[in-house]
C-alpha positions in Angstrom: 96.8 135.3 121.3 100.2 135.8 122.9 100.7 138.9 125.1 103.4 141.4 124.0 105.7 140.0 126.7 105.2 136.4 125.5 105.8 137.5 121.9 109.1 139.0 122.8 110.1 135.8 124.8 109.0 133.6 121.9 111.1 135.5 119.4 114.1 135.5 121.7 113.7 131.8 122.3 113.5 131.1 118.5 116.6 133.3 117.9 118.6 131.5 120.6 117.5 128.1 119.4 118.3 128.8 115.8 121.6 130.7 116.2 123.1 129.2 119.4 121.5 125.8 119.5 120.1 126.2 123.1 118.3 123.3 124.5 114.7 123.6 125.6 115.8 123.3 129.2 118.3 126.1 128.8 115.8 128.4 127.1 113.2 127.8 129.8 115.7 128.7 132.5 117.0 131.7 130.7 113.6 133.2 129.8 111.8 132.1 133.0 109.1 130.3 131.2 107.8 126.7 131.2 109.5 124.0 129.1 106.2 123.3 127.4 105.9 126.9 126.3 109.4 126.9 124.9 108.8 123.5 123.1 105.8 124.9 121.4 107.6 128.0 120.3 110.7 126.2 118.8 109.3 122.8 117.9 109.9 123.4 114.2 113.6 124.4 114.6 115.8 121.3 114.4 119.3 121.5 115.8 122.1 121.0 113.3 124.7 118.3 113.9 127.2 121.0 114.8 124.8 122.4 117.4 124.1 119.0 118.8 127.9 118.5 119.2 128.1 121.9 121.0 125.3 120.8 123.3 127.3 117.7 124.2 130.3 119.8 124.9 128.3 122.2 127.1 127.4 119.2 129.2 131.0 119.4 130.2 132.0 115.8 129.8 129.8 114.8 132.7 127.8 112.6 130.4 128.8 110.5 127.4 127.6 110.7 123.9 124.8 108.2 124.4 123.5 110.3 127.3 123.7 113.4 125.2 121.7 111.7 122.5 119.1 110.8 125.1 118.8 114.4 126.1 118.2 115.3 122.4 115.6 112.5 122.1 113.9 113.9 125.2 113.7 117.3 123.6 112.0 115.8 120.6 109.5 114.1 122.8 108.9 117.4 124.6 108.4 119.1 121.2 105.9 116.4 120.2 104.0 117.0 123.4 104.0 120.7 122.7 102.5 120.0 119.3 99.8 118.0 120.9 99.0 120.8 123.3 98.5 123.1 120.3 96.3 120.5 118.6 94.1 120.3 121.6 93.3 124.0 121.2 91.4 123.3 117.9 88.5 121.7 119.8 88.0 118.8 117.4 85.3 116.4 118.8 86.7 113.1 117.3 90.2 114.1 118.4 89.1 115.0 121.9 87.1 111.8 122.3 89.9 109.6 121.0 92.5 111.2 123.3 90.2 110.8 126.4 89.5 107.2 125.5 93.3 106.5 125.3 93.8 108.3 128.6 91.1 106.2 130.3 91.7 102.8 128.6 95.1 102.9 126.8 98.3 101.4 127.9 101.0 104.1 128.0 104.7 103.9 127.2 107.3 106.1 125.7 107.0 104.9 122.1 104.0 102.5 121.7 100.3 103.0 121.7 98.3 100.1 122.9 94.5 99.9 123.4 92.8 96.7 124.7 89.1 96.1 125.1 86.4 93.5 124.6 83.9 96.0 123.1 84.1 95.8 119.3 82.5 99.3 118.8 85.0 100.9 121.2 88.1 99.3 119.6 86.8 100.2 116.1 86.2 103.8 117.3 89.7 104.1 118.7 91.2 102.9 115.4 89.0 105.3 113.5 90.4 108.1 115.6 94.0 107.1 114.8 93.2 106.8 111.1 91.2 110.1 110.8 93.2 112.3 113.2 96.7 111.0 112.7 96.6 109.3 109.3 97.7 106.0 110.7 97.8 103.5 107.9 96.8 99.8 108.2 100.4 98.7 107.7 101.4 100.4 111.0 98.7 98.7 113.1 99.1 95.3 114.7 96.3 93.3 116.2 96.6 90.7 119.0 93.6 88.6 120.2 93.4 87.5 123.8 91.3 84.4 124.0 90.0 82.2 126.8 90.0 78.4 126.9 86.5 78.2 125.6 87.5 80.2 122.5 90.3 77.8 121.4 88.2 75.6 119.1 87.0 78.7 117.3 90.2 80.7 117.3 90.1 81.4 113.6 86.5 82.7 113.9 87.4 85.0 116.7 90.5 86.4 114.9 88.5 86.9 111.7 85.8 88.7 113.7 88.2 91.3 115.0 90.0 91.7 111.6 86.6 92.3 110.0 85.5 94.7 112.7 88.6 96.7 112.3 88.8 96.4 108.5 92.4 95.1 108.6 94.1 92.4 106.6 95.3 89.2 108.2 98.9 90.3 107.7 98.5 92.7 110.6 97.4 89.9 113.0 100.0 88.8 115.6 100.0 85.5 117.5 96.9 85.2 119.7 97.2 84.4 123.4 95.1 81.9 125.2 94.3 82.3 128.9 93.5 79.0 130.7 90.8 79.1 133.3 91.7 78.2 136.9 89.7 75.4 138.4 88.0 78.0 140.6 86.7 80.1 137.8 85.8 77.6 135.0 82.0 77.7 135.7 81.8 81.4 136.5 83.7 83.0 133.6 82.9 80.7 130.6 81.3 82.5 127.6 81.3 85.9 129.3 83.3 87.4 126.5 82.3 85.7 123.3 85.2 87.2 121.3 87.7 87.7 124.1 89.6 91.0 124.0 91.5 92.7 121.2 94.7 94.7 121.4 95.6 97.2 118.7 99.1 98.7 118.8 101.1 101.3 116.9 104.8 102.0 117.5 105.4 105.7 117.0 107.2 107.8 119.6 106.1 111.2 118.1 102.5 110.1 118.0 102.5 108.8 121.6 104.1 112.0 122.9 101.6 114.1 120.9 98.8 112.3 122.6 100.4 112.9 126.0 100.6 116.6 125.2 96.9 116.7 124.3 95.9 114.8 127.4 97.9 117.2 129.6 96.4 120.2 127.9 92.8 119.0 128.2 93.4 117.8 131.8 95.3 121.0 132.9 98.3 119.2 134.4 101.9 118.3 133.6 103.3 114.8 134.1 107.1 114.8 133.9 107.4 111.0 133.9 105.7 110.8 130.5 108.9 112.3 129.0 111.2 109.8 130.7 
């Protein structure tokens, strides 16, 4: 539960956000609290177009409209991270496991989730996590197979294996890549990965940032560059 002091700060933050269109950064500085706390408090309050224009004017002409839009987009990413932090407090086992797996094995960017592995059970579990915890539909998932030279003759078989494992239609398959062995590794690496590796990807800025918020909450740290 929030302390009485935090409750007052929260209500003041919401009032200023709603009535004056203050940015998360402005509210954090004014109230002397962290941006993540402010984002959590005001994440459901969207700025109106008029308030966004006022925010641009408050920037004093030092930045152009595209930069102001970037600031607003950053606020949305911050709000998504705050929502993730709140989600972490529920203590859901599948959710926690999926987020930790993404932290350990996922490829991180601002707006795209990518997960690559050679273990069918692990890739299937990660997709189960996205489907169950974030209602990610099949149409939003893309699959790319990364093959080695010894897979080339059975490329269709490998692709079908991953699609079957993930219960996805072939429409979600993207062009496979084939890695050629160097002359130094041909005898050593052949047949080590019978189905190569599989990459699943979902483009969704809010989802990515939500996961970043969860990871930071579980890990007890803040990573500013994940908002960049």
